[in-house]
Backbone as a chain_set.jsonl record, in Angstrom:
{"seq": "MSADKIRIRKSIYPKVQMWCQSLEVSESEFVHEALTHYIRFLSGKPTGSNIVEFSSVETCVEQPEDIDIDDFDGGIAL", "coords": {"N": [[64.383, 14.287, -1.5], [64.147, 11.457, 0.506], [65.865, 9.134, 0.904], [67.445, 7.944, 2.789], [65.923, 7.238, 4.873], [64.441, 4.467, 5.429], [61.69, 2.345, 5.69], [61.084, -0.73, 7.289], [59.077, -3.354, 6.569], [56.566, -4.61, 8.751], [55.977, -7.328, 8.589], [58.408, -8.556, 7.827], [60.241, -7.633, 9.579], [60.948, -9.044, 12.081], [62.629, -11.016, 10.986], [64.651, -9.545, 9.858], [65.726, -8.338, 12.128], [66.644, -10.697, 13.436], [68.696, -11.532, 11.602], [70.388, -9.305, 11.67], [71.268, -9.489, 14.358], [72.58, -11.979, 14.259], [74.55, -11.551, 12.296], [75.836, -9.492, 13.479], [75.504, -6.703, 12.824], [74.27, -3.359, 12.217], [70.866, -2.339, 11.682], [70.671, -0.388, 9.686], [73.059, -0.811, 8.288], [72.593, -3.428, 7.425], [70.389, -3.051, 5.689], [71.557, -1.332, 3.805], [73.549, -3.028, 2.664], [71.887, -5.041, 1.63], [70.408, -3.646, -0.271], [72.489, -2.828, -2.005], [73.369, -5.342, -2.9], [71.074, -6.185, -4.268], [70.726, -4.212, -6.234], [73.098, -4.595, -7.71], [72.623, -7.177, -8.578], [70.358, -6.765, -10.249], [71.532, -5.221, -12.186], [73.07, -7.069, -13.465], [75.6, -7.605, -12.589], [78.319, -9.239, -10.775], [77.358, -10.348, -7.552], [78.917, -10.619, -5.334], [78.616, -12.844, -3.75], [79.002, -15.082, -0.98], [79.04, -17.736, -1.406], [80.621, -20.795, -1.594], [81.99, -22.932, -3.941], [82.618, -26.337, -4.037], [85.146, -28.284, -5.403], [85.568, -31.034, -5.423], [83.243, -33.236, -4.688], [81.886, -35.921, -3.015], [79.778, -38.514, -4.279], [76.693, -39.24, -2.89], [74.717, -41.027, -3.44], [74.283, -44.335, -4.383], [75.045, -45.604, -7.587], [72.95, -47.439, -9.647], [73.505, -50.709, -10.868], [73.671, -52.27, -14.083], [70.762, -51.484, -15.638], [67.901, -52.533, -17.192], [66.068, -50.731, -19.313], [63.643, -51.317, -20.439], [62.454, -53.064, -18.621], [62.051, -51.57, -16.438], [59.954, -50.291, -13.948], [59.514, -48.015, -12.544], [59.265, -48.135, -9.834], [60.293, -48.351, -6.339], [62.664, -50.193, -4.789], [62.743, -51.592, -1.633]], "CA": [[64.319, 12.804, -1.495], [64.601, 10.964, 1.781], [66.211, 7.742, 0.686], [68.181, 7.438, 3.914], [64.911, 6.789, 5.821], [63.726, 3.358, 4.854], [60.887, 1.607, 6.648], [61.03, -2.15, 7.114], [57.733, -3.857, 6.82], [56.347, -5.395, 9.985], [55.988, -8.747, 8.299], [59.789, -9.075, 7.7], [61.112, -7.016, 10.596], [61.573, -10.016, 12.921], [63.738, -11.765, 10.261], [65.752, -8.543, 9.723], [66.376, -8.282, 13.436], [67.411, -11.938, 13.644], [69.915, -11.543, 10.782], [71.227, -8.326, 12.194], [71.957, -9.99, 15.55], [73.439, -13.03, 13.789], [75.675, -10.955, 11.569], [76.433, -8.445, 14.317], [75.469, -5.47, 12.088], [73.132, -2.492, 12.501], [69.799, -2.423, 10.715], [70.965, 0.429, 8.525], [74.069, -1.471, 7.533], [71.968, -4.549, 6.722], [69.566, -2.542, 4.587], [72.493, -0.823, 2.801], [74.157, -4.197, 1.997], [70.806, -5.697, 0.849], [70.103, -2.815, -1.45], [73.651, -2.919, -2.845], [73.319, -6.634, -3.488], [69.933, -6.218, -5.216], [71.053, -3.307, -7.39], [74.131, -5.29, -8.518], [71.961, -8.293, -9.23], [69.53, -6.244, -11.346], [72.423, -4.701, -13.224], [73.812, -8.177, -14.128], [76.912, -7.686, -12.097], [78.489, -10.18, -9.697], [76.816, -9.88, -6.33], [79.837, -10.814, -4.255], [78.116, -13.895, -2.865], [79.955, -15.828, -0.196], [78.852, -19.193, -1.649], [81.853, -21.429, -2.074], [81.797, -24.174, -4.657], [83.697, -27.328, -3.787], [85.471, -28.962, -6.607], [85.412, -32.479, -5.256], [82.158, -33.666, -3.766], [81.603, -37.344, -3.309], [78.417, -38.874, -4.589], [76.037, -39.942, -1.771], [73.732, -42.048, -3.912], [74.899, -45.418, -5.169], [74.536, -45.776, -8.913], [72.473, -48.809, -9.904], [74.124, -51.432, -11.9], [72.944, -52.532, -15.321], [69.332, -51.44, -15.569], [67.222, -52.666, -18.458], [65.042, -49.667, -19.379], [62.328, -51.964, -20.833], [61.909, -53.777, -17.474], [61.907, -50.556, -15.367], [58.512, -49.946, -13.737], [59.435, -46.782, -11.837], [59.104, -48.399, -8.413], [61.465, -48.325, -5.471], [62.847, -51.512, -3.99], [63.189, -51.293, -0.207]], "C": [[64.872, 12.318, -0.182], [64.898, 9.501, 1.704], [66.913, 7.151, 1.872], [67.183, 6.98, 5.02], [64.034, 5.708, 5.193], [62.965, 2.606, 5.939], [60.995, 0.098, 6.305], [59.655, -2.623, 7.496], [57.646, -4.725, 8.067], [56.44, -6.88, 9.779], [57.416, -9.351, 8.243], [60.745, -8.54, 8.778], [61.723, -8.005, 11.548], [62.772, -10.759, 12.24], [64.929, -10.816, 10.119], [66.485, -8.398, 11.06], [67.252, -9.512, 13.739], [68.741, -11.928, 12.871], [70.881, -10.463, 11.252], [72.001, -8.74, 13.424], [72.93, -11.097, 15.15], [74.73, -12.543, 13.158], [76.413, -9.905, 12.351], [76.605, -7.175, 13.54], [74.278, -4.672, 12.509], [72.086, -2.72, 11.431], [70.099, -1.615, 9.455], [72.066, -0.207, 7.656], [73.527, -2.671, 6.803], [71.187, -4.156, 5.525], [70.483, -2.063, 3.469], [73.044, -2.01, 1.981], [73.146, -4.949, 1.134], [70.512, -4.942, -0.414], [71.228, -2.856, -2.472], [73.654, -4.229, -3.654], [72.243, -6.734, -4.588], [70.159, -5.379, -6.456], [72.065, -3.939, -8.285], [73.514, -6.461, -9.286], [71.146, -7.869, -10.452], [70.358, -5.708, -12.54], [73.229, -5.807, -13.928], [75.231, -8.261, -13.708], [77.076, -8.752, -11.018], [78.046, -9.585, -8.362], [77.779, -9.98, -5.127], [79.359, -11.853, -3.197], [79.229, -14.627, -2.152], [79.825, -17.324, -0.379], [80.102, -19.76, -2.215], [81.478, -22.751, -2.728], [82.943, -25.088, -4.366], [83.88, -28.147, -5.049], [85.326, -30.435, -6.537], [84.405, -32.791, -4.207], [81.824, -35.116, -4.106], [80.122, -37.593, -3.438], [77.867, -39.646, -3.361], [75.163, -41.056, -2.205], [74.542, -43.119, -4.687], [74.233, -45.481, -6.555], [74.129, -47.215, -9.133], [73.273, -49.471, -11.048], [73.234, -51.681, -13.06], [71.415, -52.529, -15.156], [68.806, -51.549, -16.977], [66.012, -51.673, -18.487], [63.668, -50.299, -19.702], [61.69, -52.643, -19.616], [61.673, -52.775, -16.256], [60.458, -50.123, -15.191], [58.39, -48.668, -12.92], [59.23, -46.939, -10.343], [60.397, -48.274, -7.665], [61.53, -49.59, -4.659], [63.379, -51.13, -2.613], [63.869, -52.542, 0.404]], "O": [[65.964, 12.725, 0.214], [64.247, 8.699, 2.373], [66.98, 5.925, 1.971], [67.612, 6.384, 6.008], [63.037, 5.989, 4.527], [63.526, 2.27, 6.982], [60.993, -0.269, 5.13], [59.142, -2.341, 8.579], [58.566, -5.48, 8.379], [56.908, -7.616, 10.647], [57.603, -10.521, 8.575], [61.902, -8.953, 8.864], [62.911, -7.88, 11.845], [63.775, -11.068, 12.883], [66.079, -11.235, 10.246], [67.714, -8.345, 11.104], [68.386, -9.411, 14.209], [69.785, -12.276, 13.423], [72.092, -10.685, 11.235], [73.183, -8.431, 13.573], [74.038, -11.134, 15.684], [75.823, -13.036, 13.435], [77.491, -9.466, 11.951], [77.687, -6.588, 13.549], [73.349, -5.22, 13.102], [72.403, -3.25, 10.366], [69.839, -2.05, 8.333], [72.002, -0.142, 6.428], [73.938, -2.934, 5.674], [71.266, -4.79, 4.473], [70.226, -2.352, 2.3], [73.006, -1.988, 0.751], [73.48, -5.434, 0.054], [70.384, -5.522, -1.492], [70.97, -2.913, -3.674], [73.892, -4.251, -4.861], [72.471, -7.282, -5.666], [69.829, -5.779, -7.572], [71.942, -3.851, -9.507], [73.824, -6.706, -10.452], [71.209, -8.483, -11.517], [69.94, -5.744, -13.697], [73.976, -5.532, -14.867], [76.03, -8.917, -14.377], [76.089, -9.145, -10.396], [78.339, -8.423, -8.08], [77.48, -9.482, -4.042], [79.637, -11.764, -2.001], [80.318, -14.769, -2.708], [80.409, -18.103, 0.374], [80.61, -19.264, -3.221], [80.756, -23.571, -2.16], [84.105, -24.689, -4.433], [82.929, -28.626, -5.666], [84.979, -31.055, -7.543], [84.646, -32.643, -3.009], [81.536, -35.488, -5.244], [79.311, -36.948, -2.775], [78.502, -40.579, -2.868], [74.88, -41.962, -1.42], [75.374, -42.796, -5.534], [73.009, -45.419, -6.668], [74.899, -48.126, -8.83], [73.642, -48.835, -12.035], [72.066, -51.299, -12.997], [70.848, -53.468, -14.596], [69.19, -50.78, -17.858], [65.061, -51.83, -17.721], [62.642, -49.801, -19.239], [60.467, -52.784, -19.589], [61.154, -53.166, -15.211], [59.813, -49.657, -16.13], [57.271, -48.254, -12.618], [59.037, -45.94, -9.649], [61.464, -48.113, -8.257], [60.597, -49.983, -3.959], [64.372, -50.412, -2.495], [64.302, -52.508, 1.555]]}, "num_chains": 1, "name": "protein.A"}
């Protein structure tokens, strides 16, 4: 079994190169981490994602004041 020789498809190779340069890792390290992430995901285990949730996020959209649902026509007032 030659699992250590993995080919990267031509269609995604430019993106792999871009991410390797951005993350400053080799292609083999990138592929290893990607496979580890995917296997953990398929196994239902935490993937170790670096996504940080912020507990306090201010709302960007103003909430409309008293709206009568019967008079709402679904339009947008500019």
